[in-house]
N, C-alpha and C positions, 0 to 999 in steps of 0.2 A: 518224451516225458512218460509215456505209458510204459516203456520198457524199464525205466528207472523205478517207477511205482511198483511194477511186478517184482523187480529184484529186491526192493525194500520189503515188500510184503512177504516174500519168501524167506527173509531173514528172521521173521518172528519178532519177539519182544525182548530177547535176551540182551545182555550187555557183555562186553569183553573185547580184548585187543583184536581178535580175528574179525569180529563184526565191525569194529571201528575201521580197520584196514579196508574191508569190503566197501564200506560207505565212502571212504576217501577215494577209492578207485572209481566210483561212479561219477565223481565230479572233477577228477584231476584235469581233464582236458579243458573244460570250460573255465574252471577257476584259474588254471595256469595261464590261459590267454588273458583273463582279467588282470592278473598280476602284472603283466607286461604293460597294460594300458593305464593302470591306476597304481603307480608306484608309491611306496611309503614316502611321506613328506619329511619326516624326521624320525629317526630310530634310536631306541635304547636311551631315551631321556630318563634321568633319575628323578623320581617324584618323592623319594624317601631315602632313608639311610641304608636299608638292607639291599643286598645284591639282587634280590628278586623285585625290588621296587623300580621297575622299568616300564616305560610305555612307548608306544609308537603312535604317530599322528598321521592321519590321512585327510587331505583336503585338496580342492582344486586351487589353481594359482591365484584366483581372484577372491578366495574366501575371506570374508570380513564380517565380524559381528554375527557369526553363524551359530545356530543351535549346536550344542555339543552332545553327541551320542557316545557314551562310554560302554565298552563291551568287556565283561569279566568272564573269562573262559571257564569251562568245566574241567573235570578230571578226577571226580570222586574224592576231593580234598587232598589227594596224594600226588597228583601230577598235572601236566598241562602246560601250555606255552602260548604266548601271544602270536607266534608265527612271525612272518616277515617276508623278505624278498625270496628266500629259498624254501619257505614252507607256508603254503597259503592257508591251511586251516586256522581259523580264528582271525587271521589278517583279512580274510574275505569280508568280515563284518565291517571293518574299518573302511574297506574299499567301497562297500555298498553305501556307507554313510557319506563318503566323499562324493559319490555319484549323485546322491540326493541333495547335495548342497550343504551338508552338515560338516562340522569338524568331527571326524571319527577318531576315537581314542581307544586303543586296545592295550590292555595291561597284563603284566605278570603280578603275582602276589605270593606271599610266603605259603609254604605247603606243610601239611602234616606228614609224618608224626612229629617233626621237629618244632613245628609251630601250630599250636592247638587253639581251640576256641578261646576267645573270639578273634583270633589273628587275622583271618581273611576279611572280616568285616572292618576291623581296625585299619587294614590296608586300604580298603575302599574309602574310609574317612580321610586318611592321609592324602589319597589321590584327589578327593573333592577339594581339600584345602589347597593342594597344589594348583588345581585348575582355577580356583578362585583368584589366585595370585598371578598366574602365568598364562592362562588360556588366551587372553586378548592379544598377546604377542604373536600367537599362531593363528589368528583369524577367528577364534571362538568367542562367544559372548558368555562370560562367567556367570551371568544371571539366568542362563538358559541351558542348564545341564539336565540330561535324562540318563539315568543309569539302566543298563541292561545286562543281564547275566543268564547263563544257561547251566542247568544242573547244579554243581557245586557253586559255580559263579552266581547263579540265581539265589542260592542260600546266603551267599556273602552280601549280595545287594539287599536281600530281605533283612539280614542281620544288621546292616548299616542303619536301616530304619529303626531297629531296636536300640542301637547305640546312640544315634545322633538325631533321630526324627527325620523329617523331610523338609526342613526350612531352607536348606541350601540347594535343593534340587527341585525340578519341575515335575518329574514323574519317574516311574520305575516300570521296567519291562521284565517280567519273570518267565523264563522258558523252562519248563520241566524241572521245577524246584521242589524242595522238601521244606515244609513249613511247620510240621508238628502234628499232622492229622493221622499219621500212621506210626506203628511201633518202630523203635530203633532197630536198625540193621547192625550186625556185629561190626561190619567194616566202619560204620560211622563213629564207633567209639574211639578210633584213632584220631579223630578231630574233636569230638565232644567230651571225651572222657568216660567215666563210669556211667552205667545205665541210669543210676538214681539221679544224675544231674541233667538228664536229657530234656525233660519237660521244661525246666527252668531256663535252659539255654537255647531252645528253639525260638524262632522269631514269630511264632503264630500270632500272639496278641498284637504285636506291632503292625504286622501286615494286615491283619483282619480289621484293625480299628483305624488305621491311618486315613486321613482325609485326602492324602496325596493321590493324584490320578495314577491308576495302575492299568497295565495291559498284561493279562495272565494267559499263558498258552501251554498246551501240551500237544503231543503227537498221537496220531491214530495208533501207531505201533510202539508207543512208550510202554515200558514195563507197567504192570498193573498198579504197583505202588505209586508211581508218579501220576498216573491217571487218578487214583484215589485222592492224592494230595491236591490236584487241580480241582476236583469236584468238591472236596472238603472246604477249600478256600472260597470257592464261588458260593457255596451254600452259606458259609459263615458270613461272608460279606452281605449276602442278601438278608440274612437274619438281623444283622447289626445295622445296616444302612437302608434297608428297604429297597435295595436295588443291587444288581450285580455290577462288578467293574467290567471294563472292556475285556472280552475273552475270545480265545481262538483255539479251535481244535484243528490241527493241521493234518488233513487227510493225505495219505500216501507217503507219510514220513515217519521216521522213528527217532529215538532219543538223540542219536548222533546226527542224522541227516538234517534235522530241523534247523540247526545253526550252520552246518556245513554247506547247505545249498544256497544260502543267502548270497545274492549277487548274480545268480544264474537266471536263465529265462523263466523259471518258475517264480513269478513275482508275487504270489498270493500273500505270503507272510511278510515279505519285504514291504509290500504296499501297506499292510496293516501297521507295521512298525513305523514307517515313514509318516503316515497319516497321524499316528499317535504323537510322534515327536513334534510335528508341525502344530497340531491342535493344542498341545500343552505348553508350547513355547511362544505363542503369539504375543 
């Protein structure tokens, strides 16, 4: 673990395809082995009309009335995939959920620039409706749904709270998201549109004010903007509610590795996530 930490620290806080590939290489062996032991239960189920409205399910054979942990992948609004039998990134979160006794759900959603704001959050809403109607058939309890996203996926989960509130879910887990506490990045306009619309379209108010239980996390080597967003949301929640939500700063990890390592021997964040799911779905 110390060698992985050293390798991640040496990468710094930048983002990009090379860094993403380096992070994947760090966990290929361990996650590849997990893929063999925890296969997908059901793959490429349609939860909506678009070709990107697809989900994979992960559960043990005896799963029944289990809490549901949904994972929404990142990718800067422009790319990303739920993974599967031949590609473990993002699928590893579903496998982690299954090992914890949950029904793990990993989804794809529509991508920018063809599908702009609030497309990703609308897809999460369609997914929640599908789970309400169908999760029981797959061993999940439709009244015990927790949404979890990383990066752009975290933005879409937060946006779901803006669109639909939190009445249909039990909690939300936000890893390295953008909520509206920092200025717009030019890349973000491909999803949000022109700069003048940015503040109205960000989910800041919904996430800061919701009474829904939240677990908010960032990584030690997240880019400074994501760390500022984490701190801004924590401070805002404190000011509005008189208390911070559950929060976690993941030492030794970066923007990519924070989700990629879930399911490995480094159980720190996984234990936080699983405890949050159990506590909010009692």
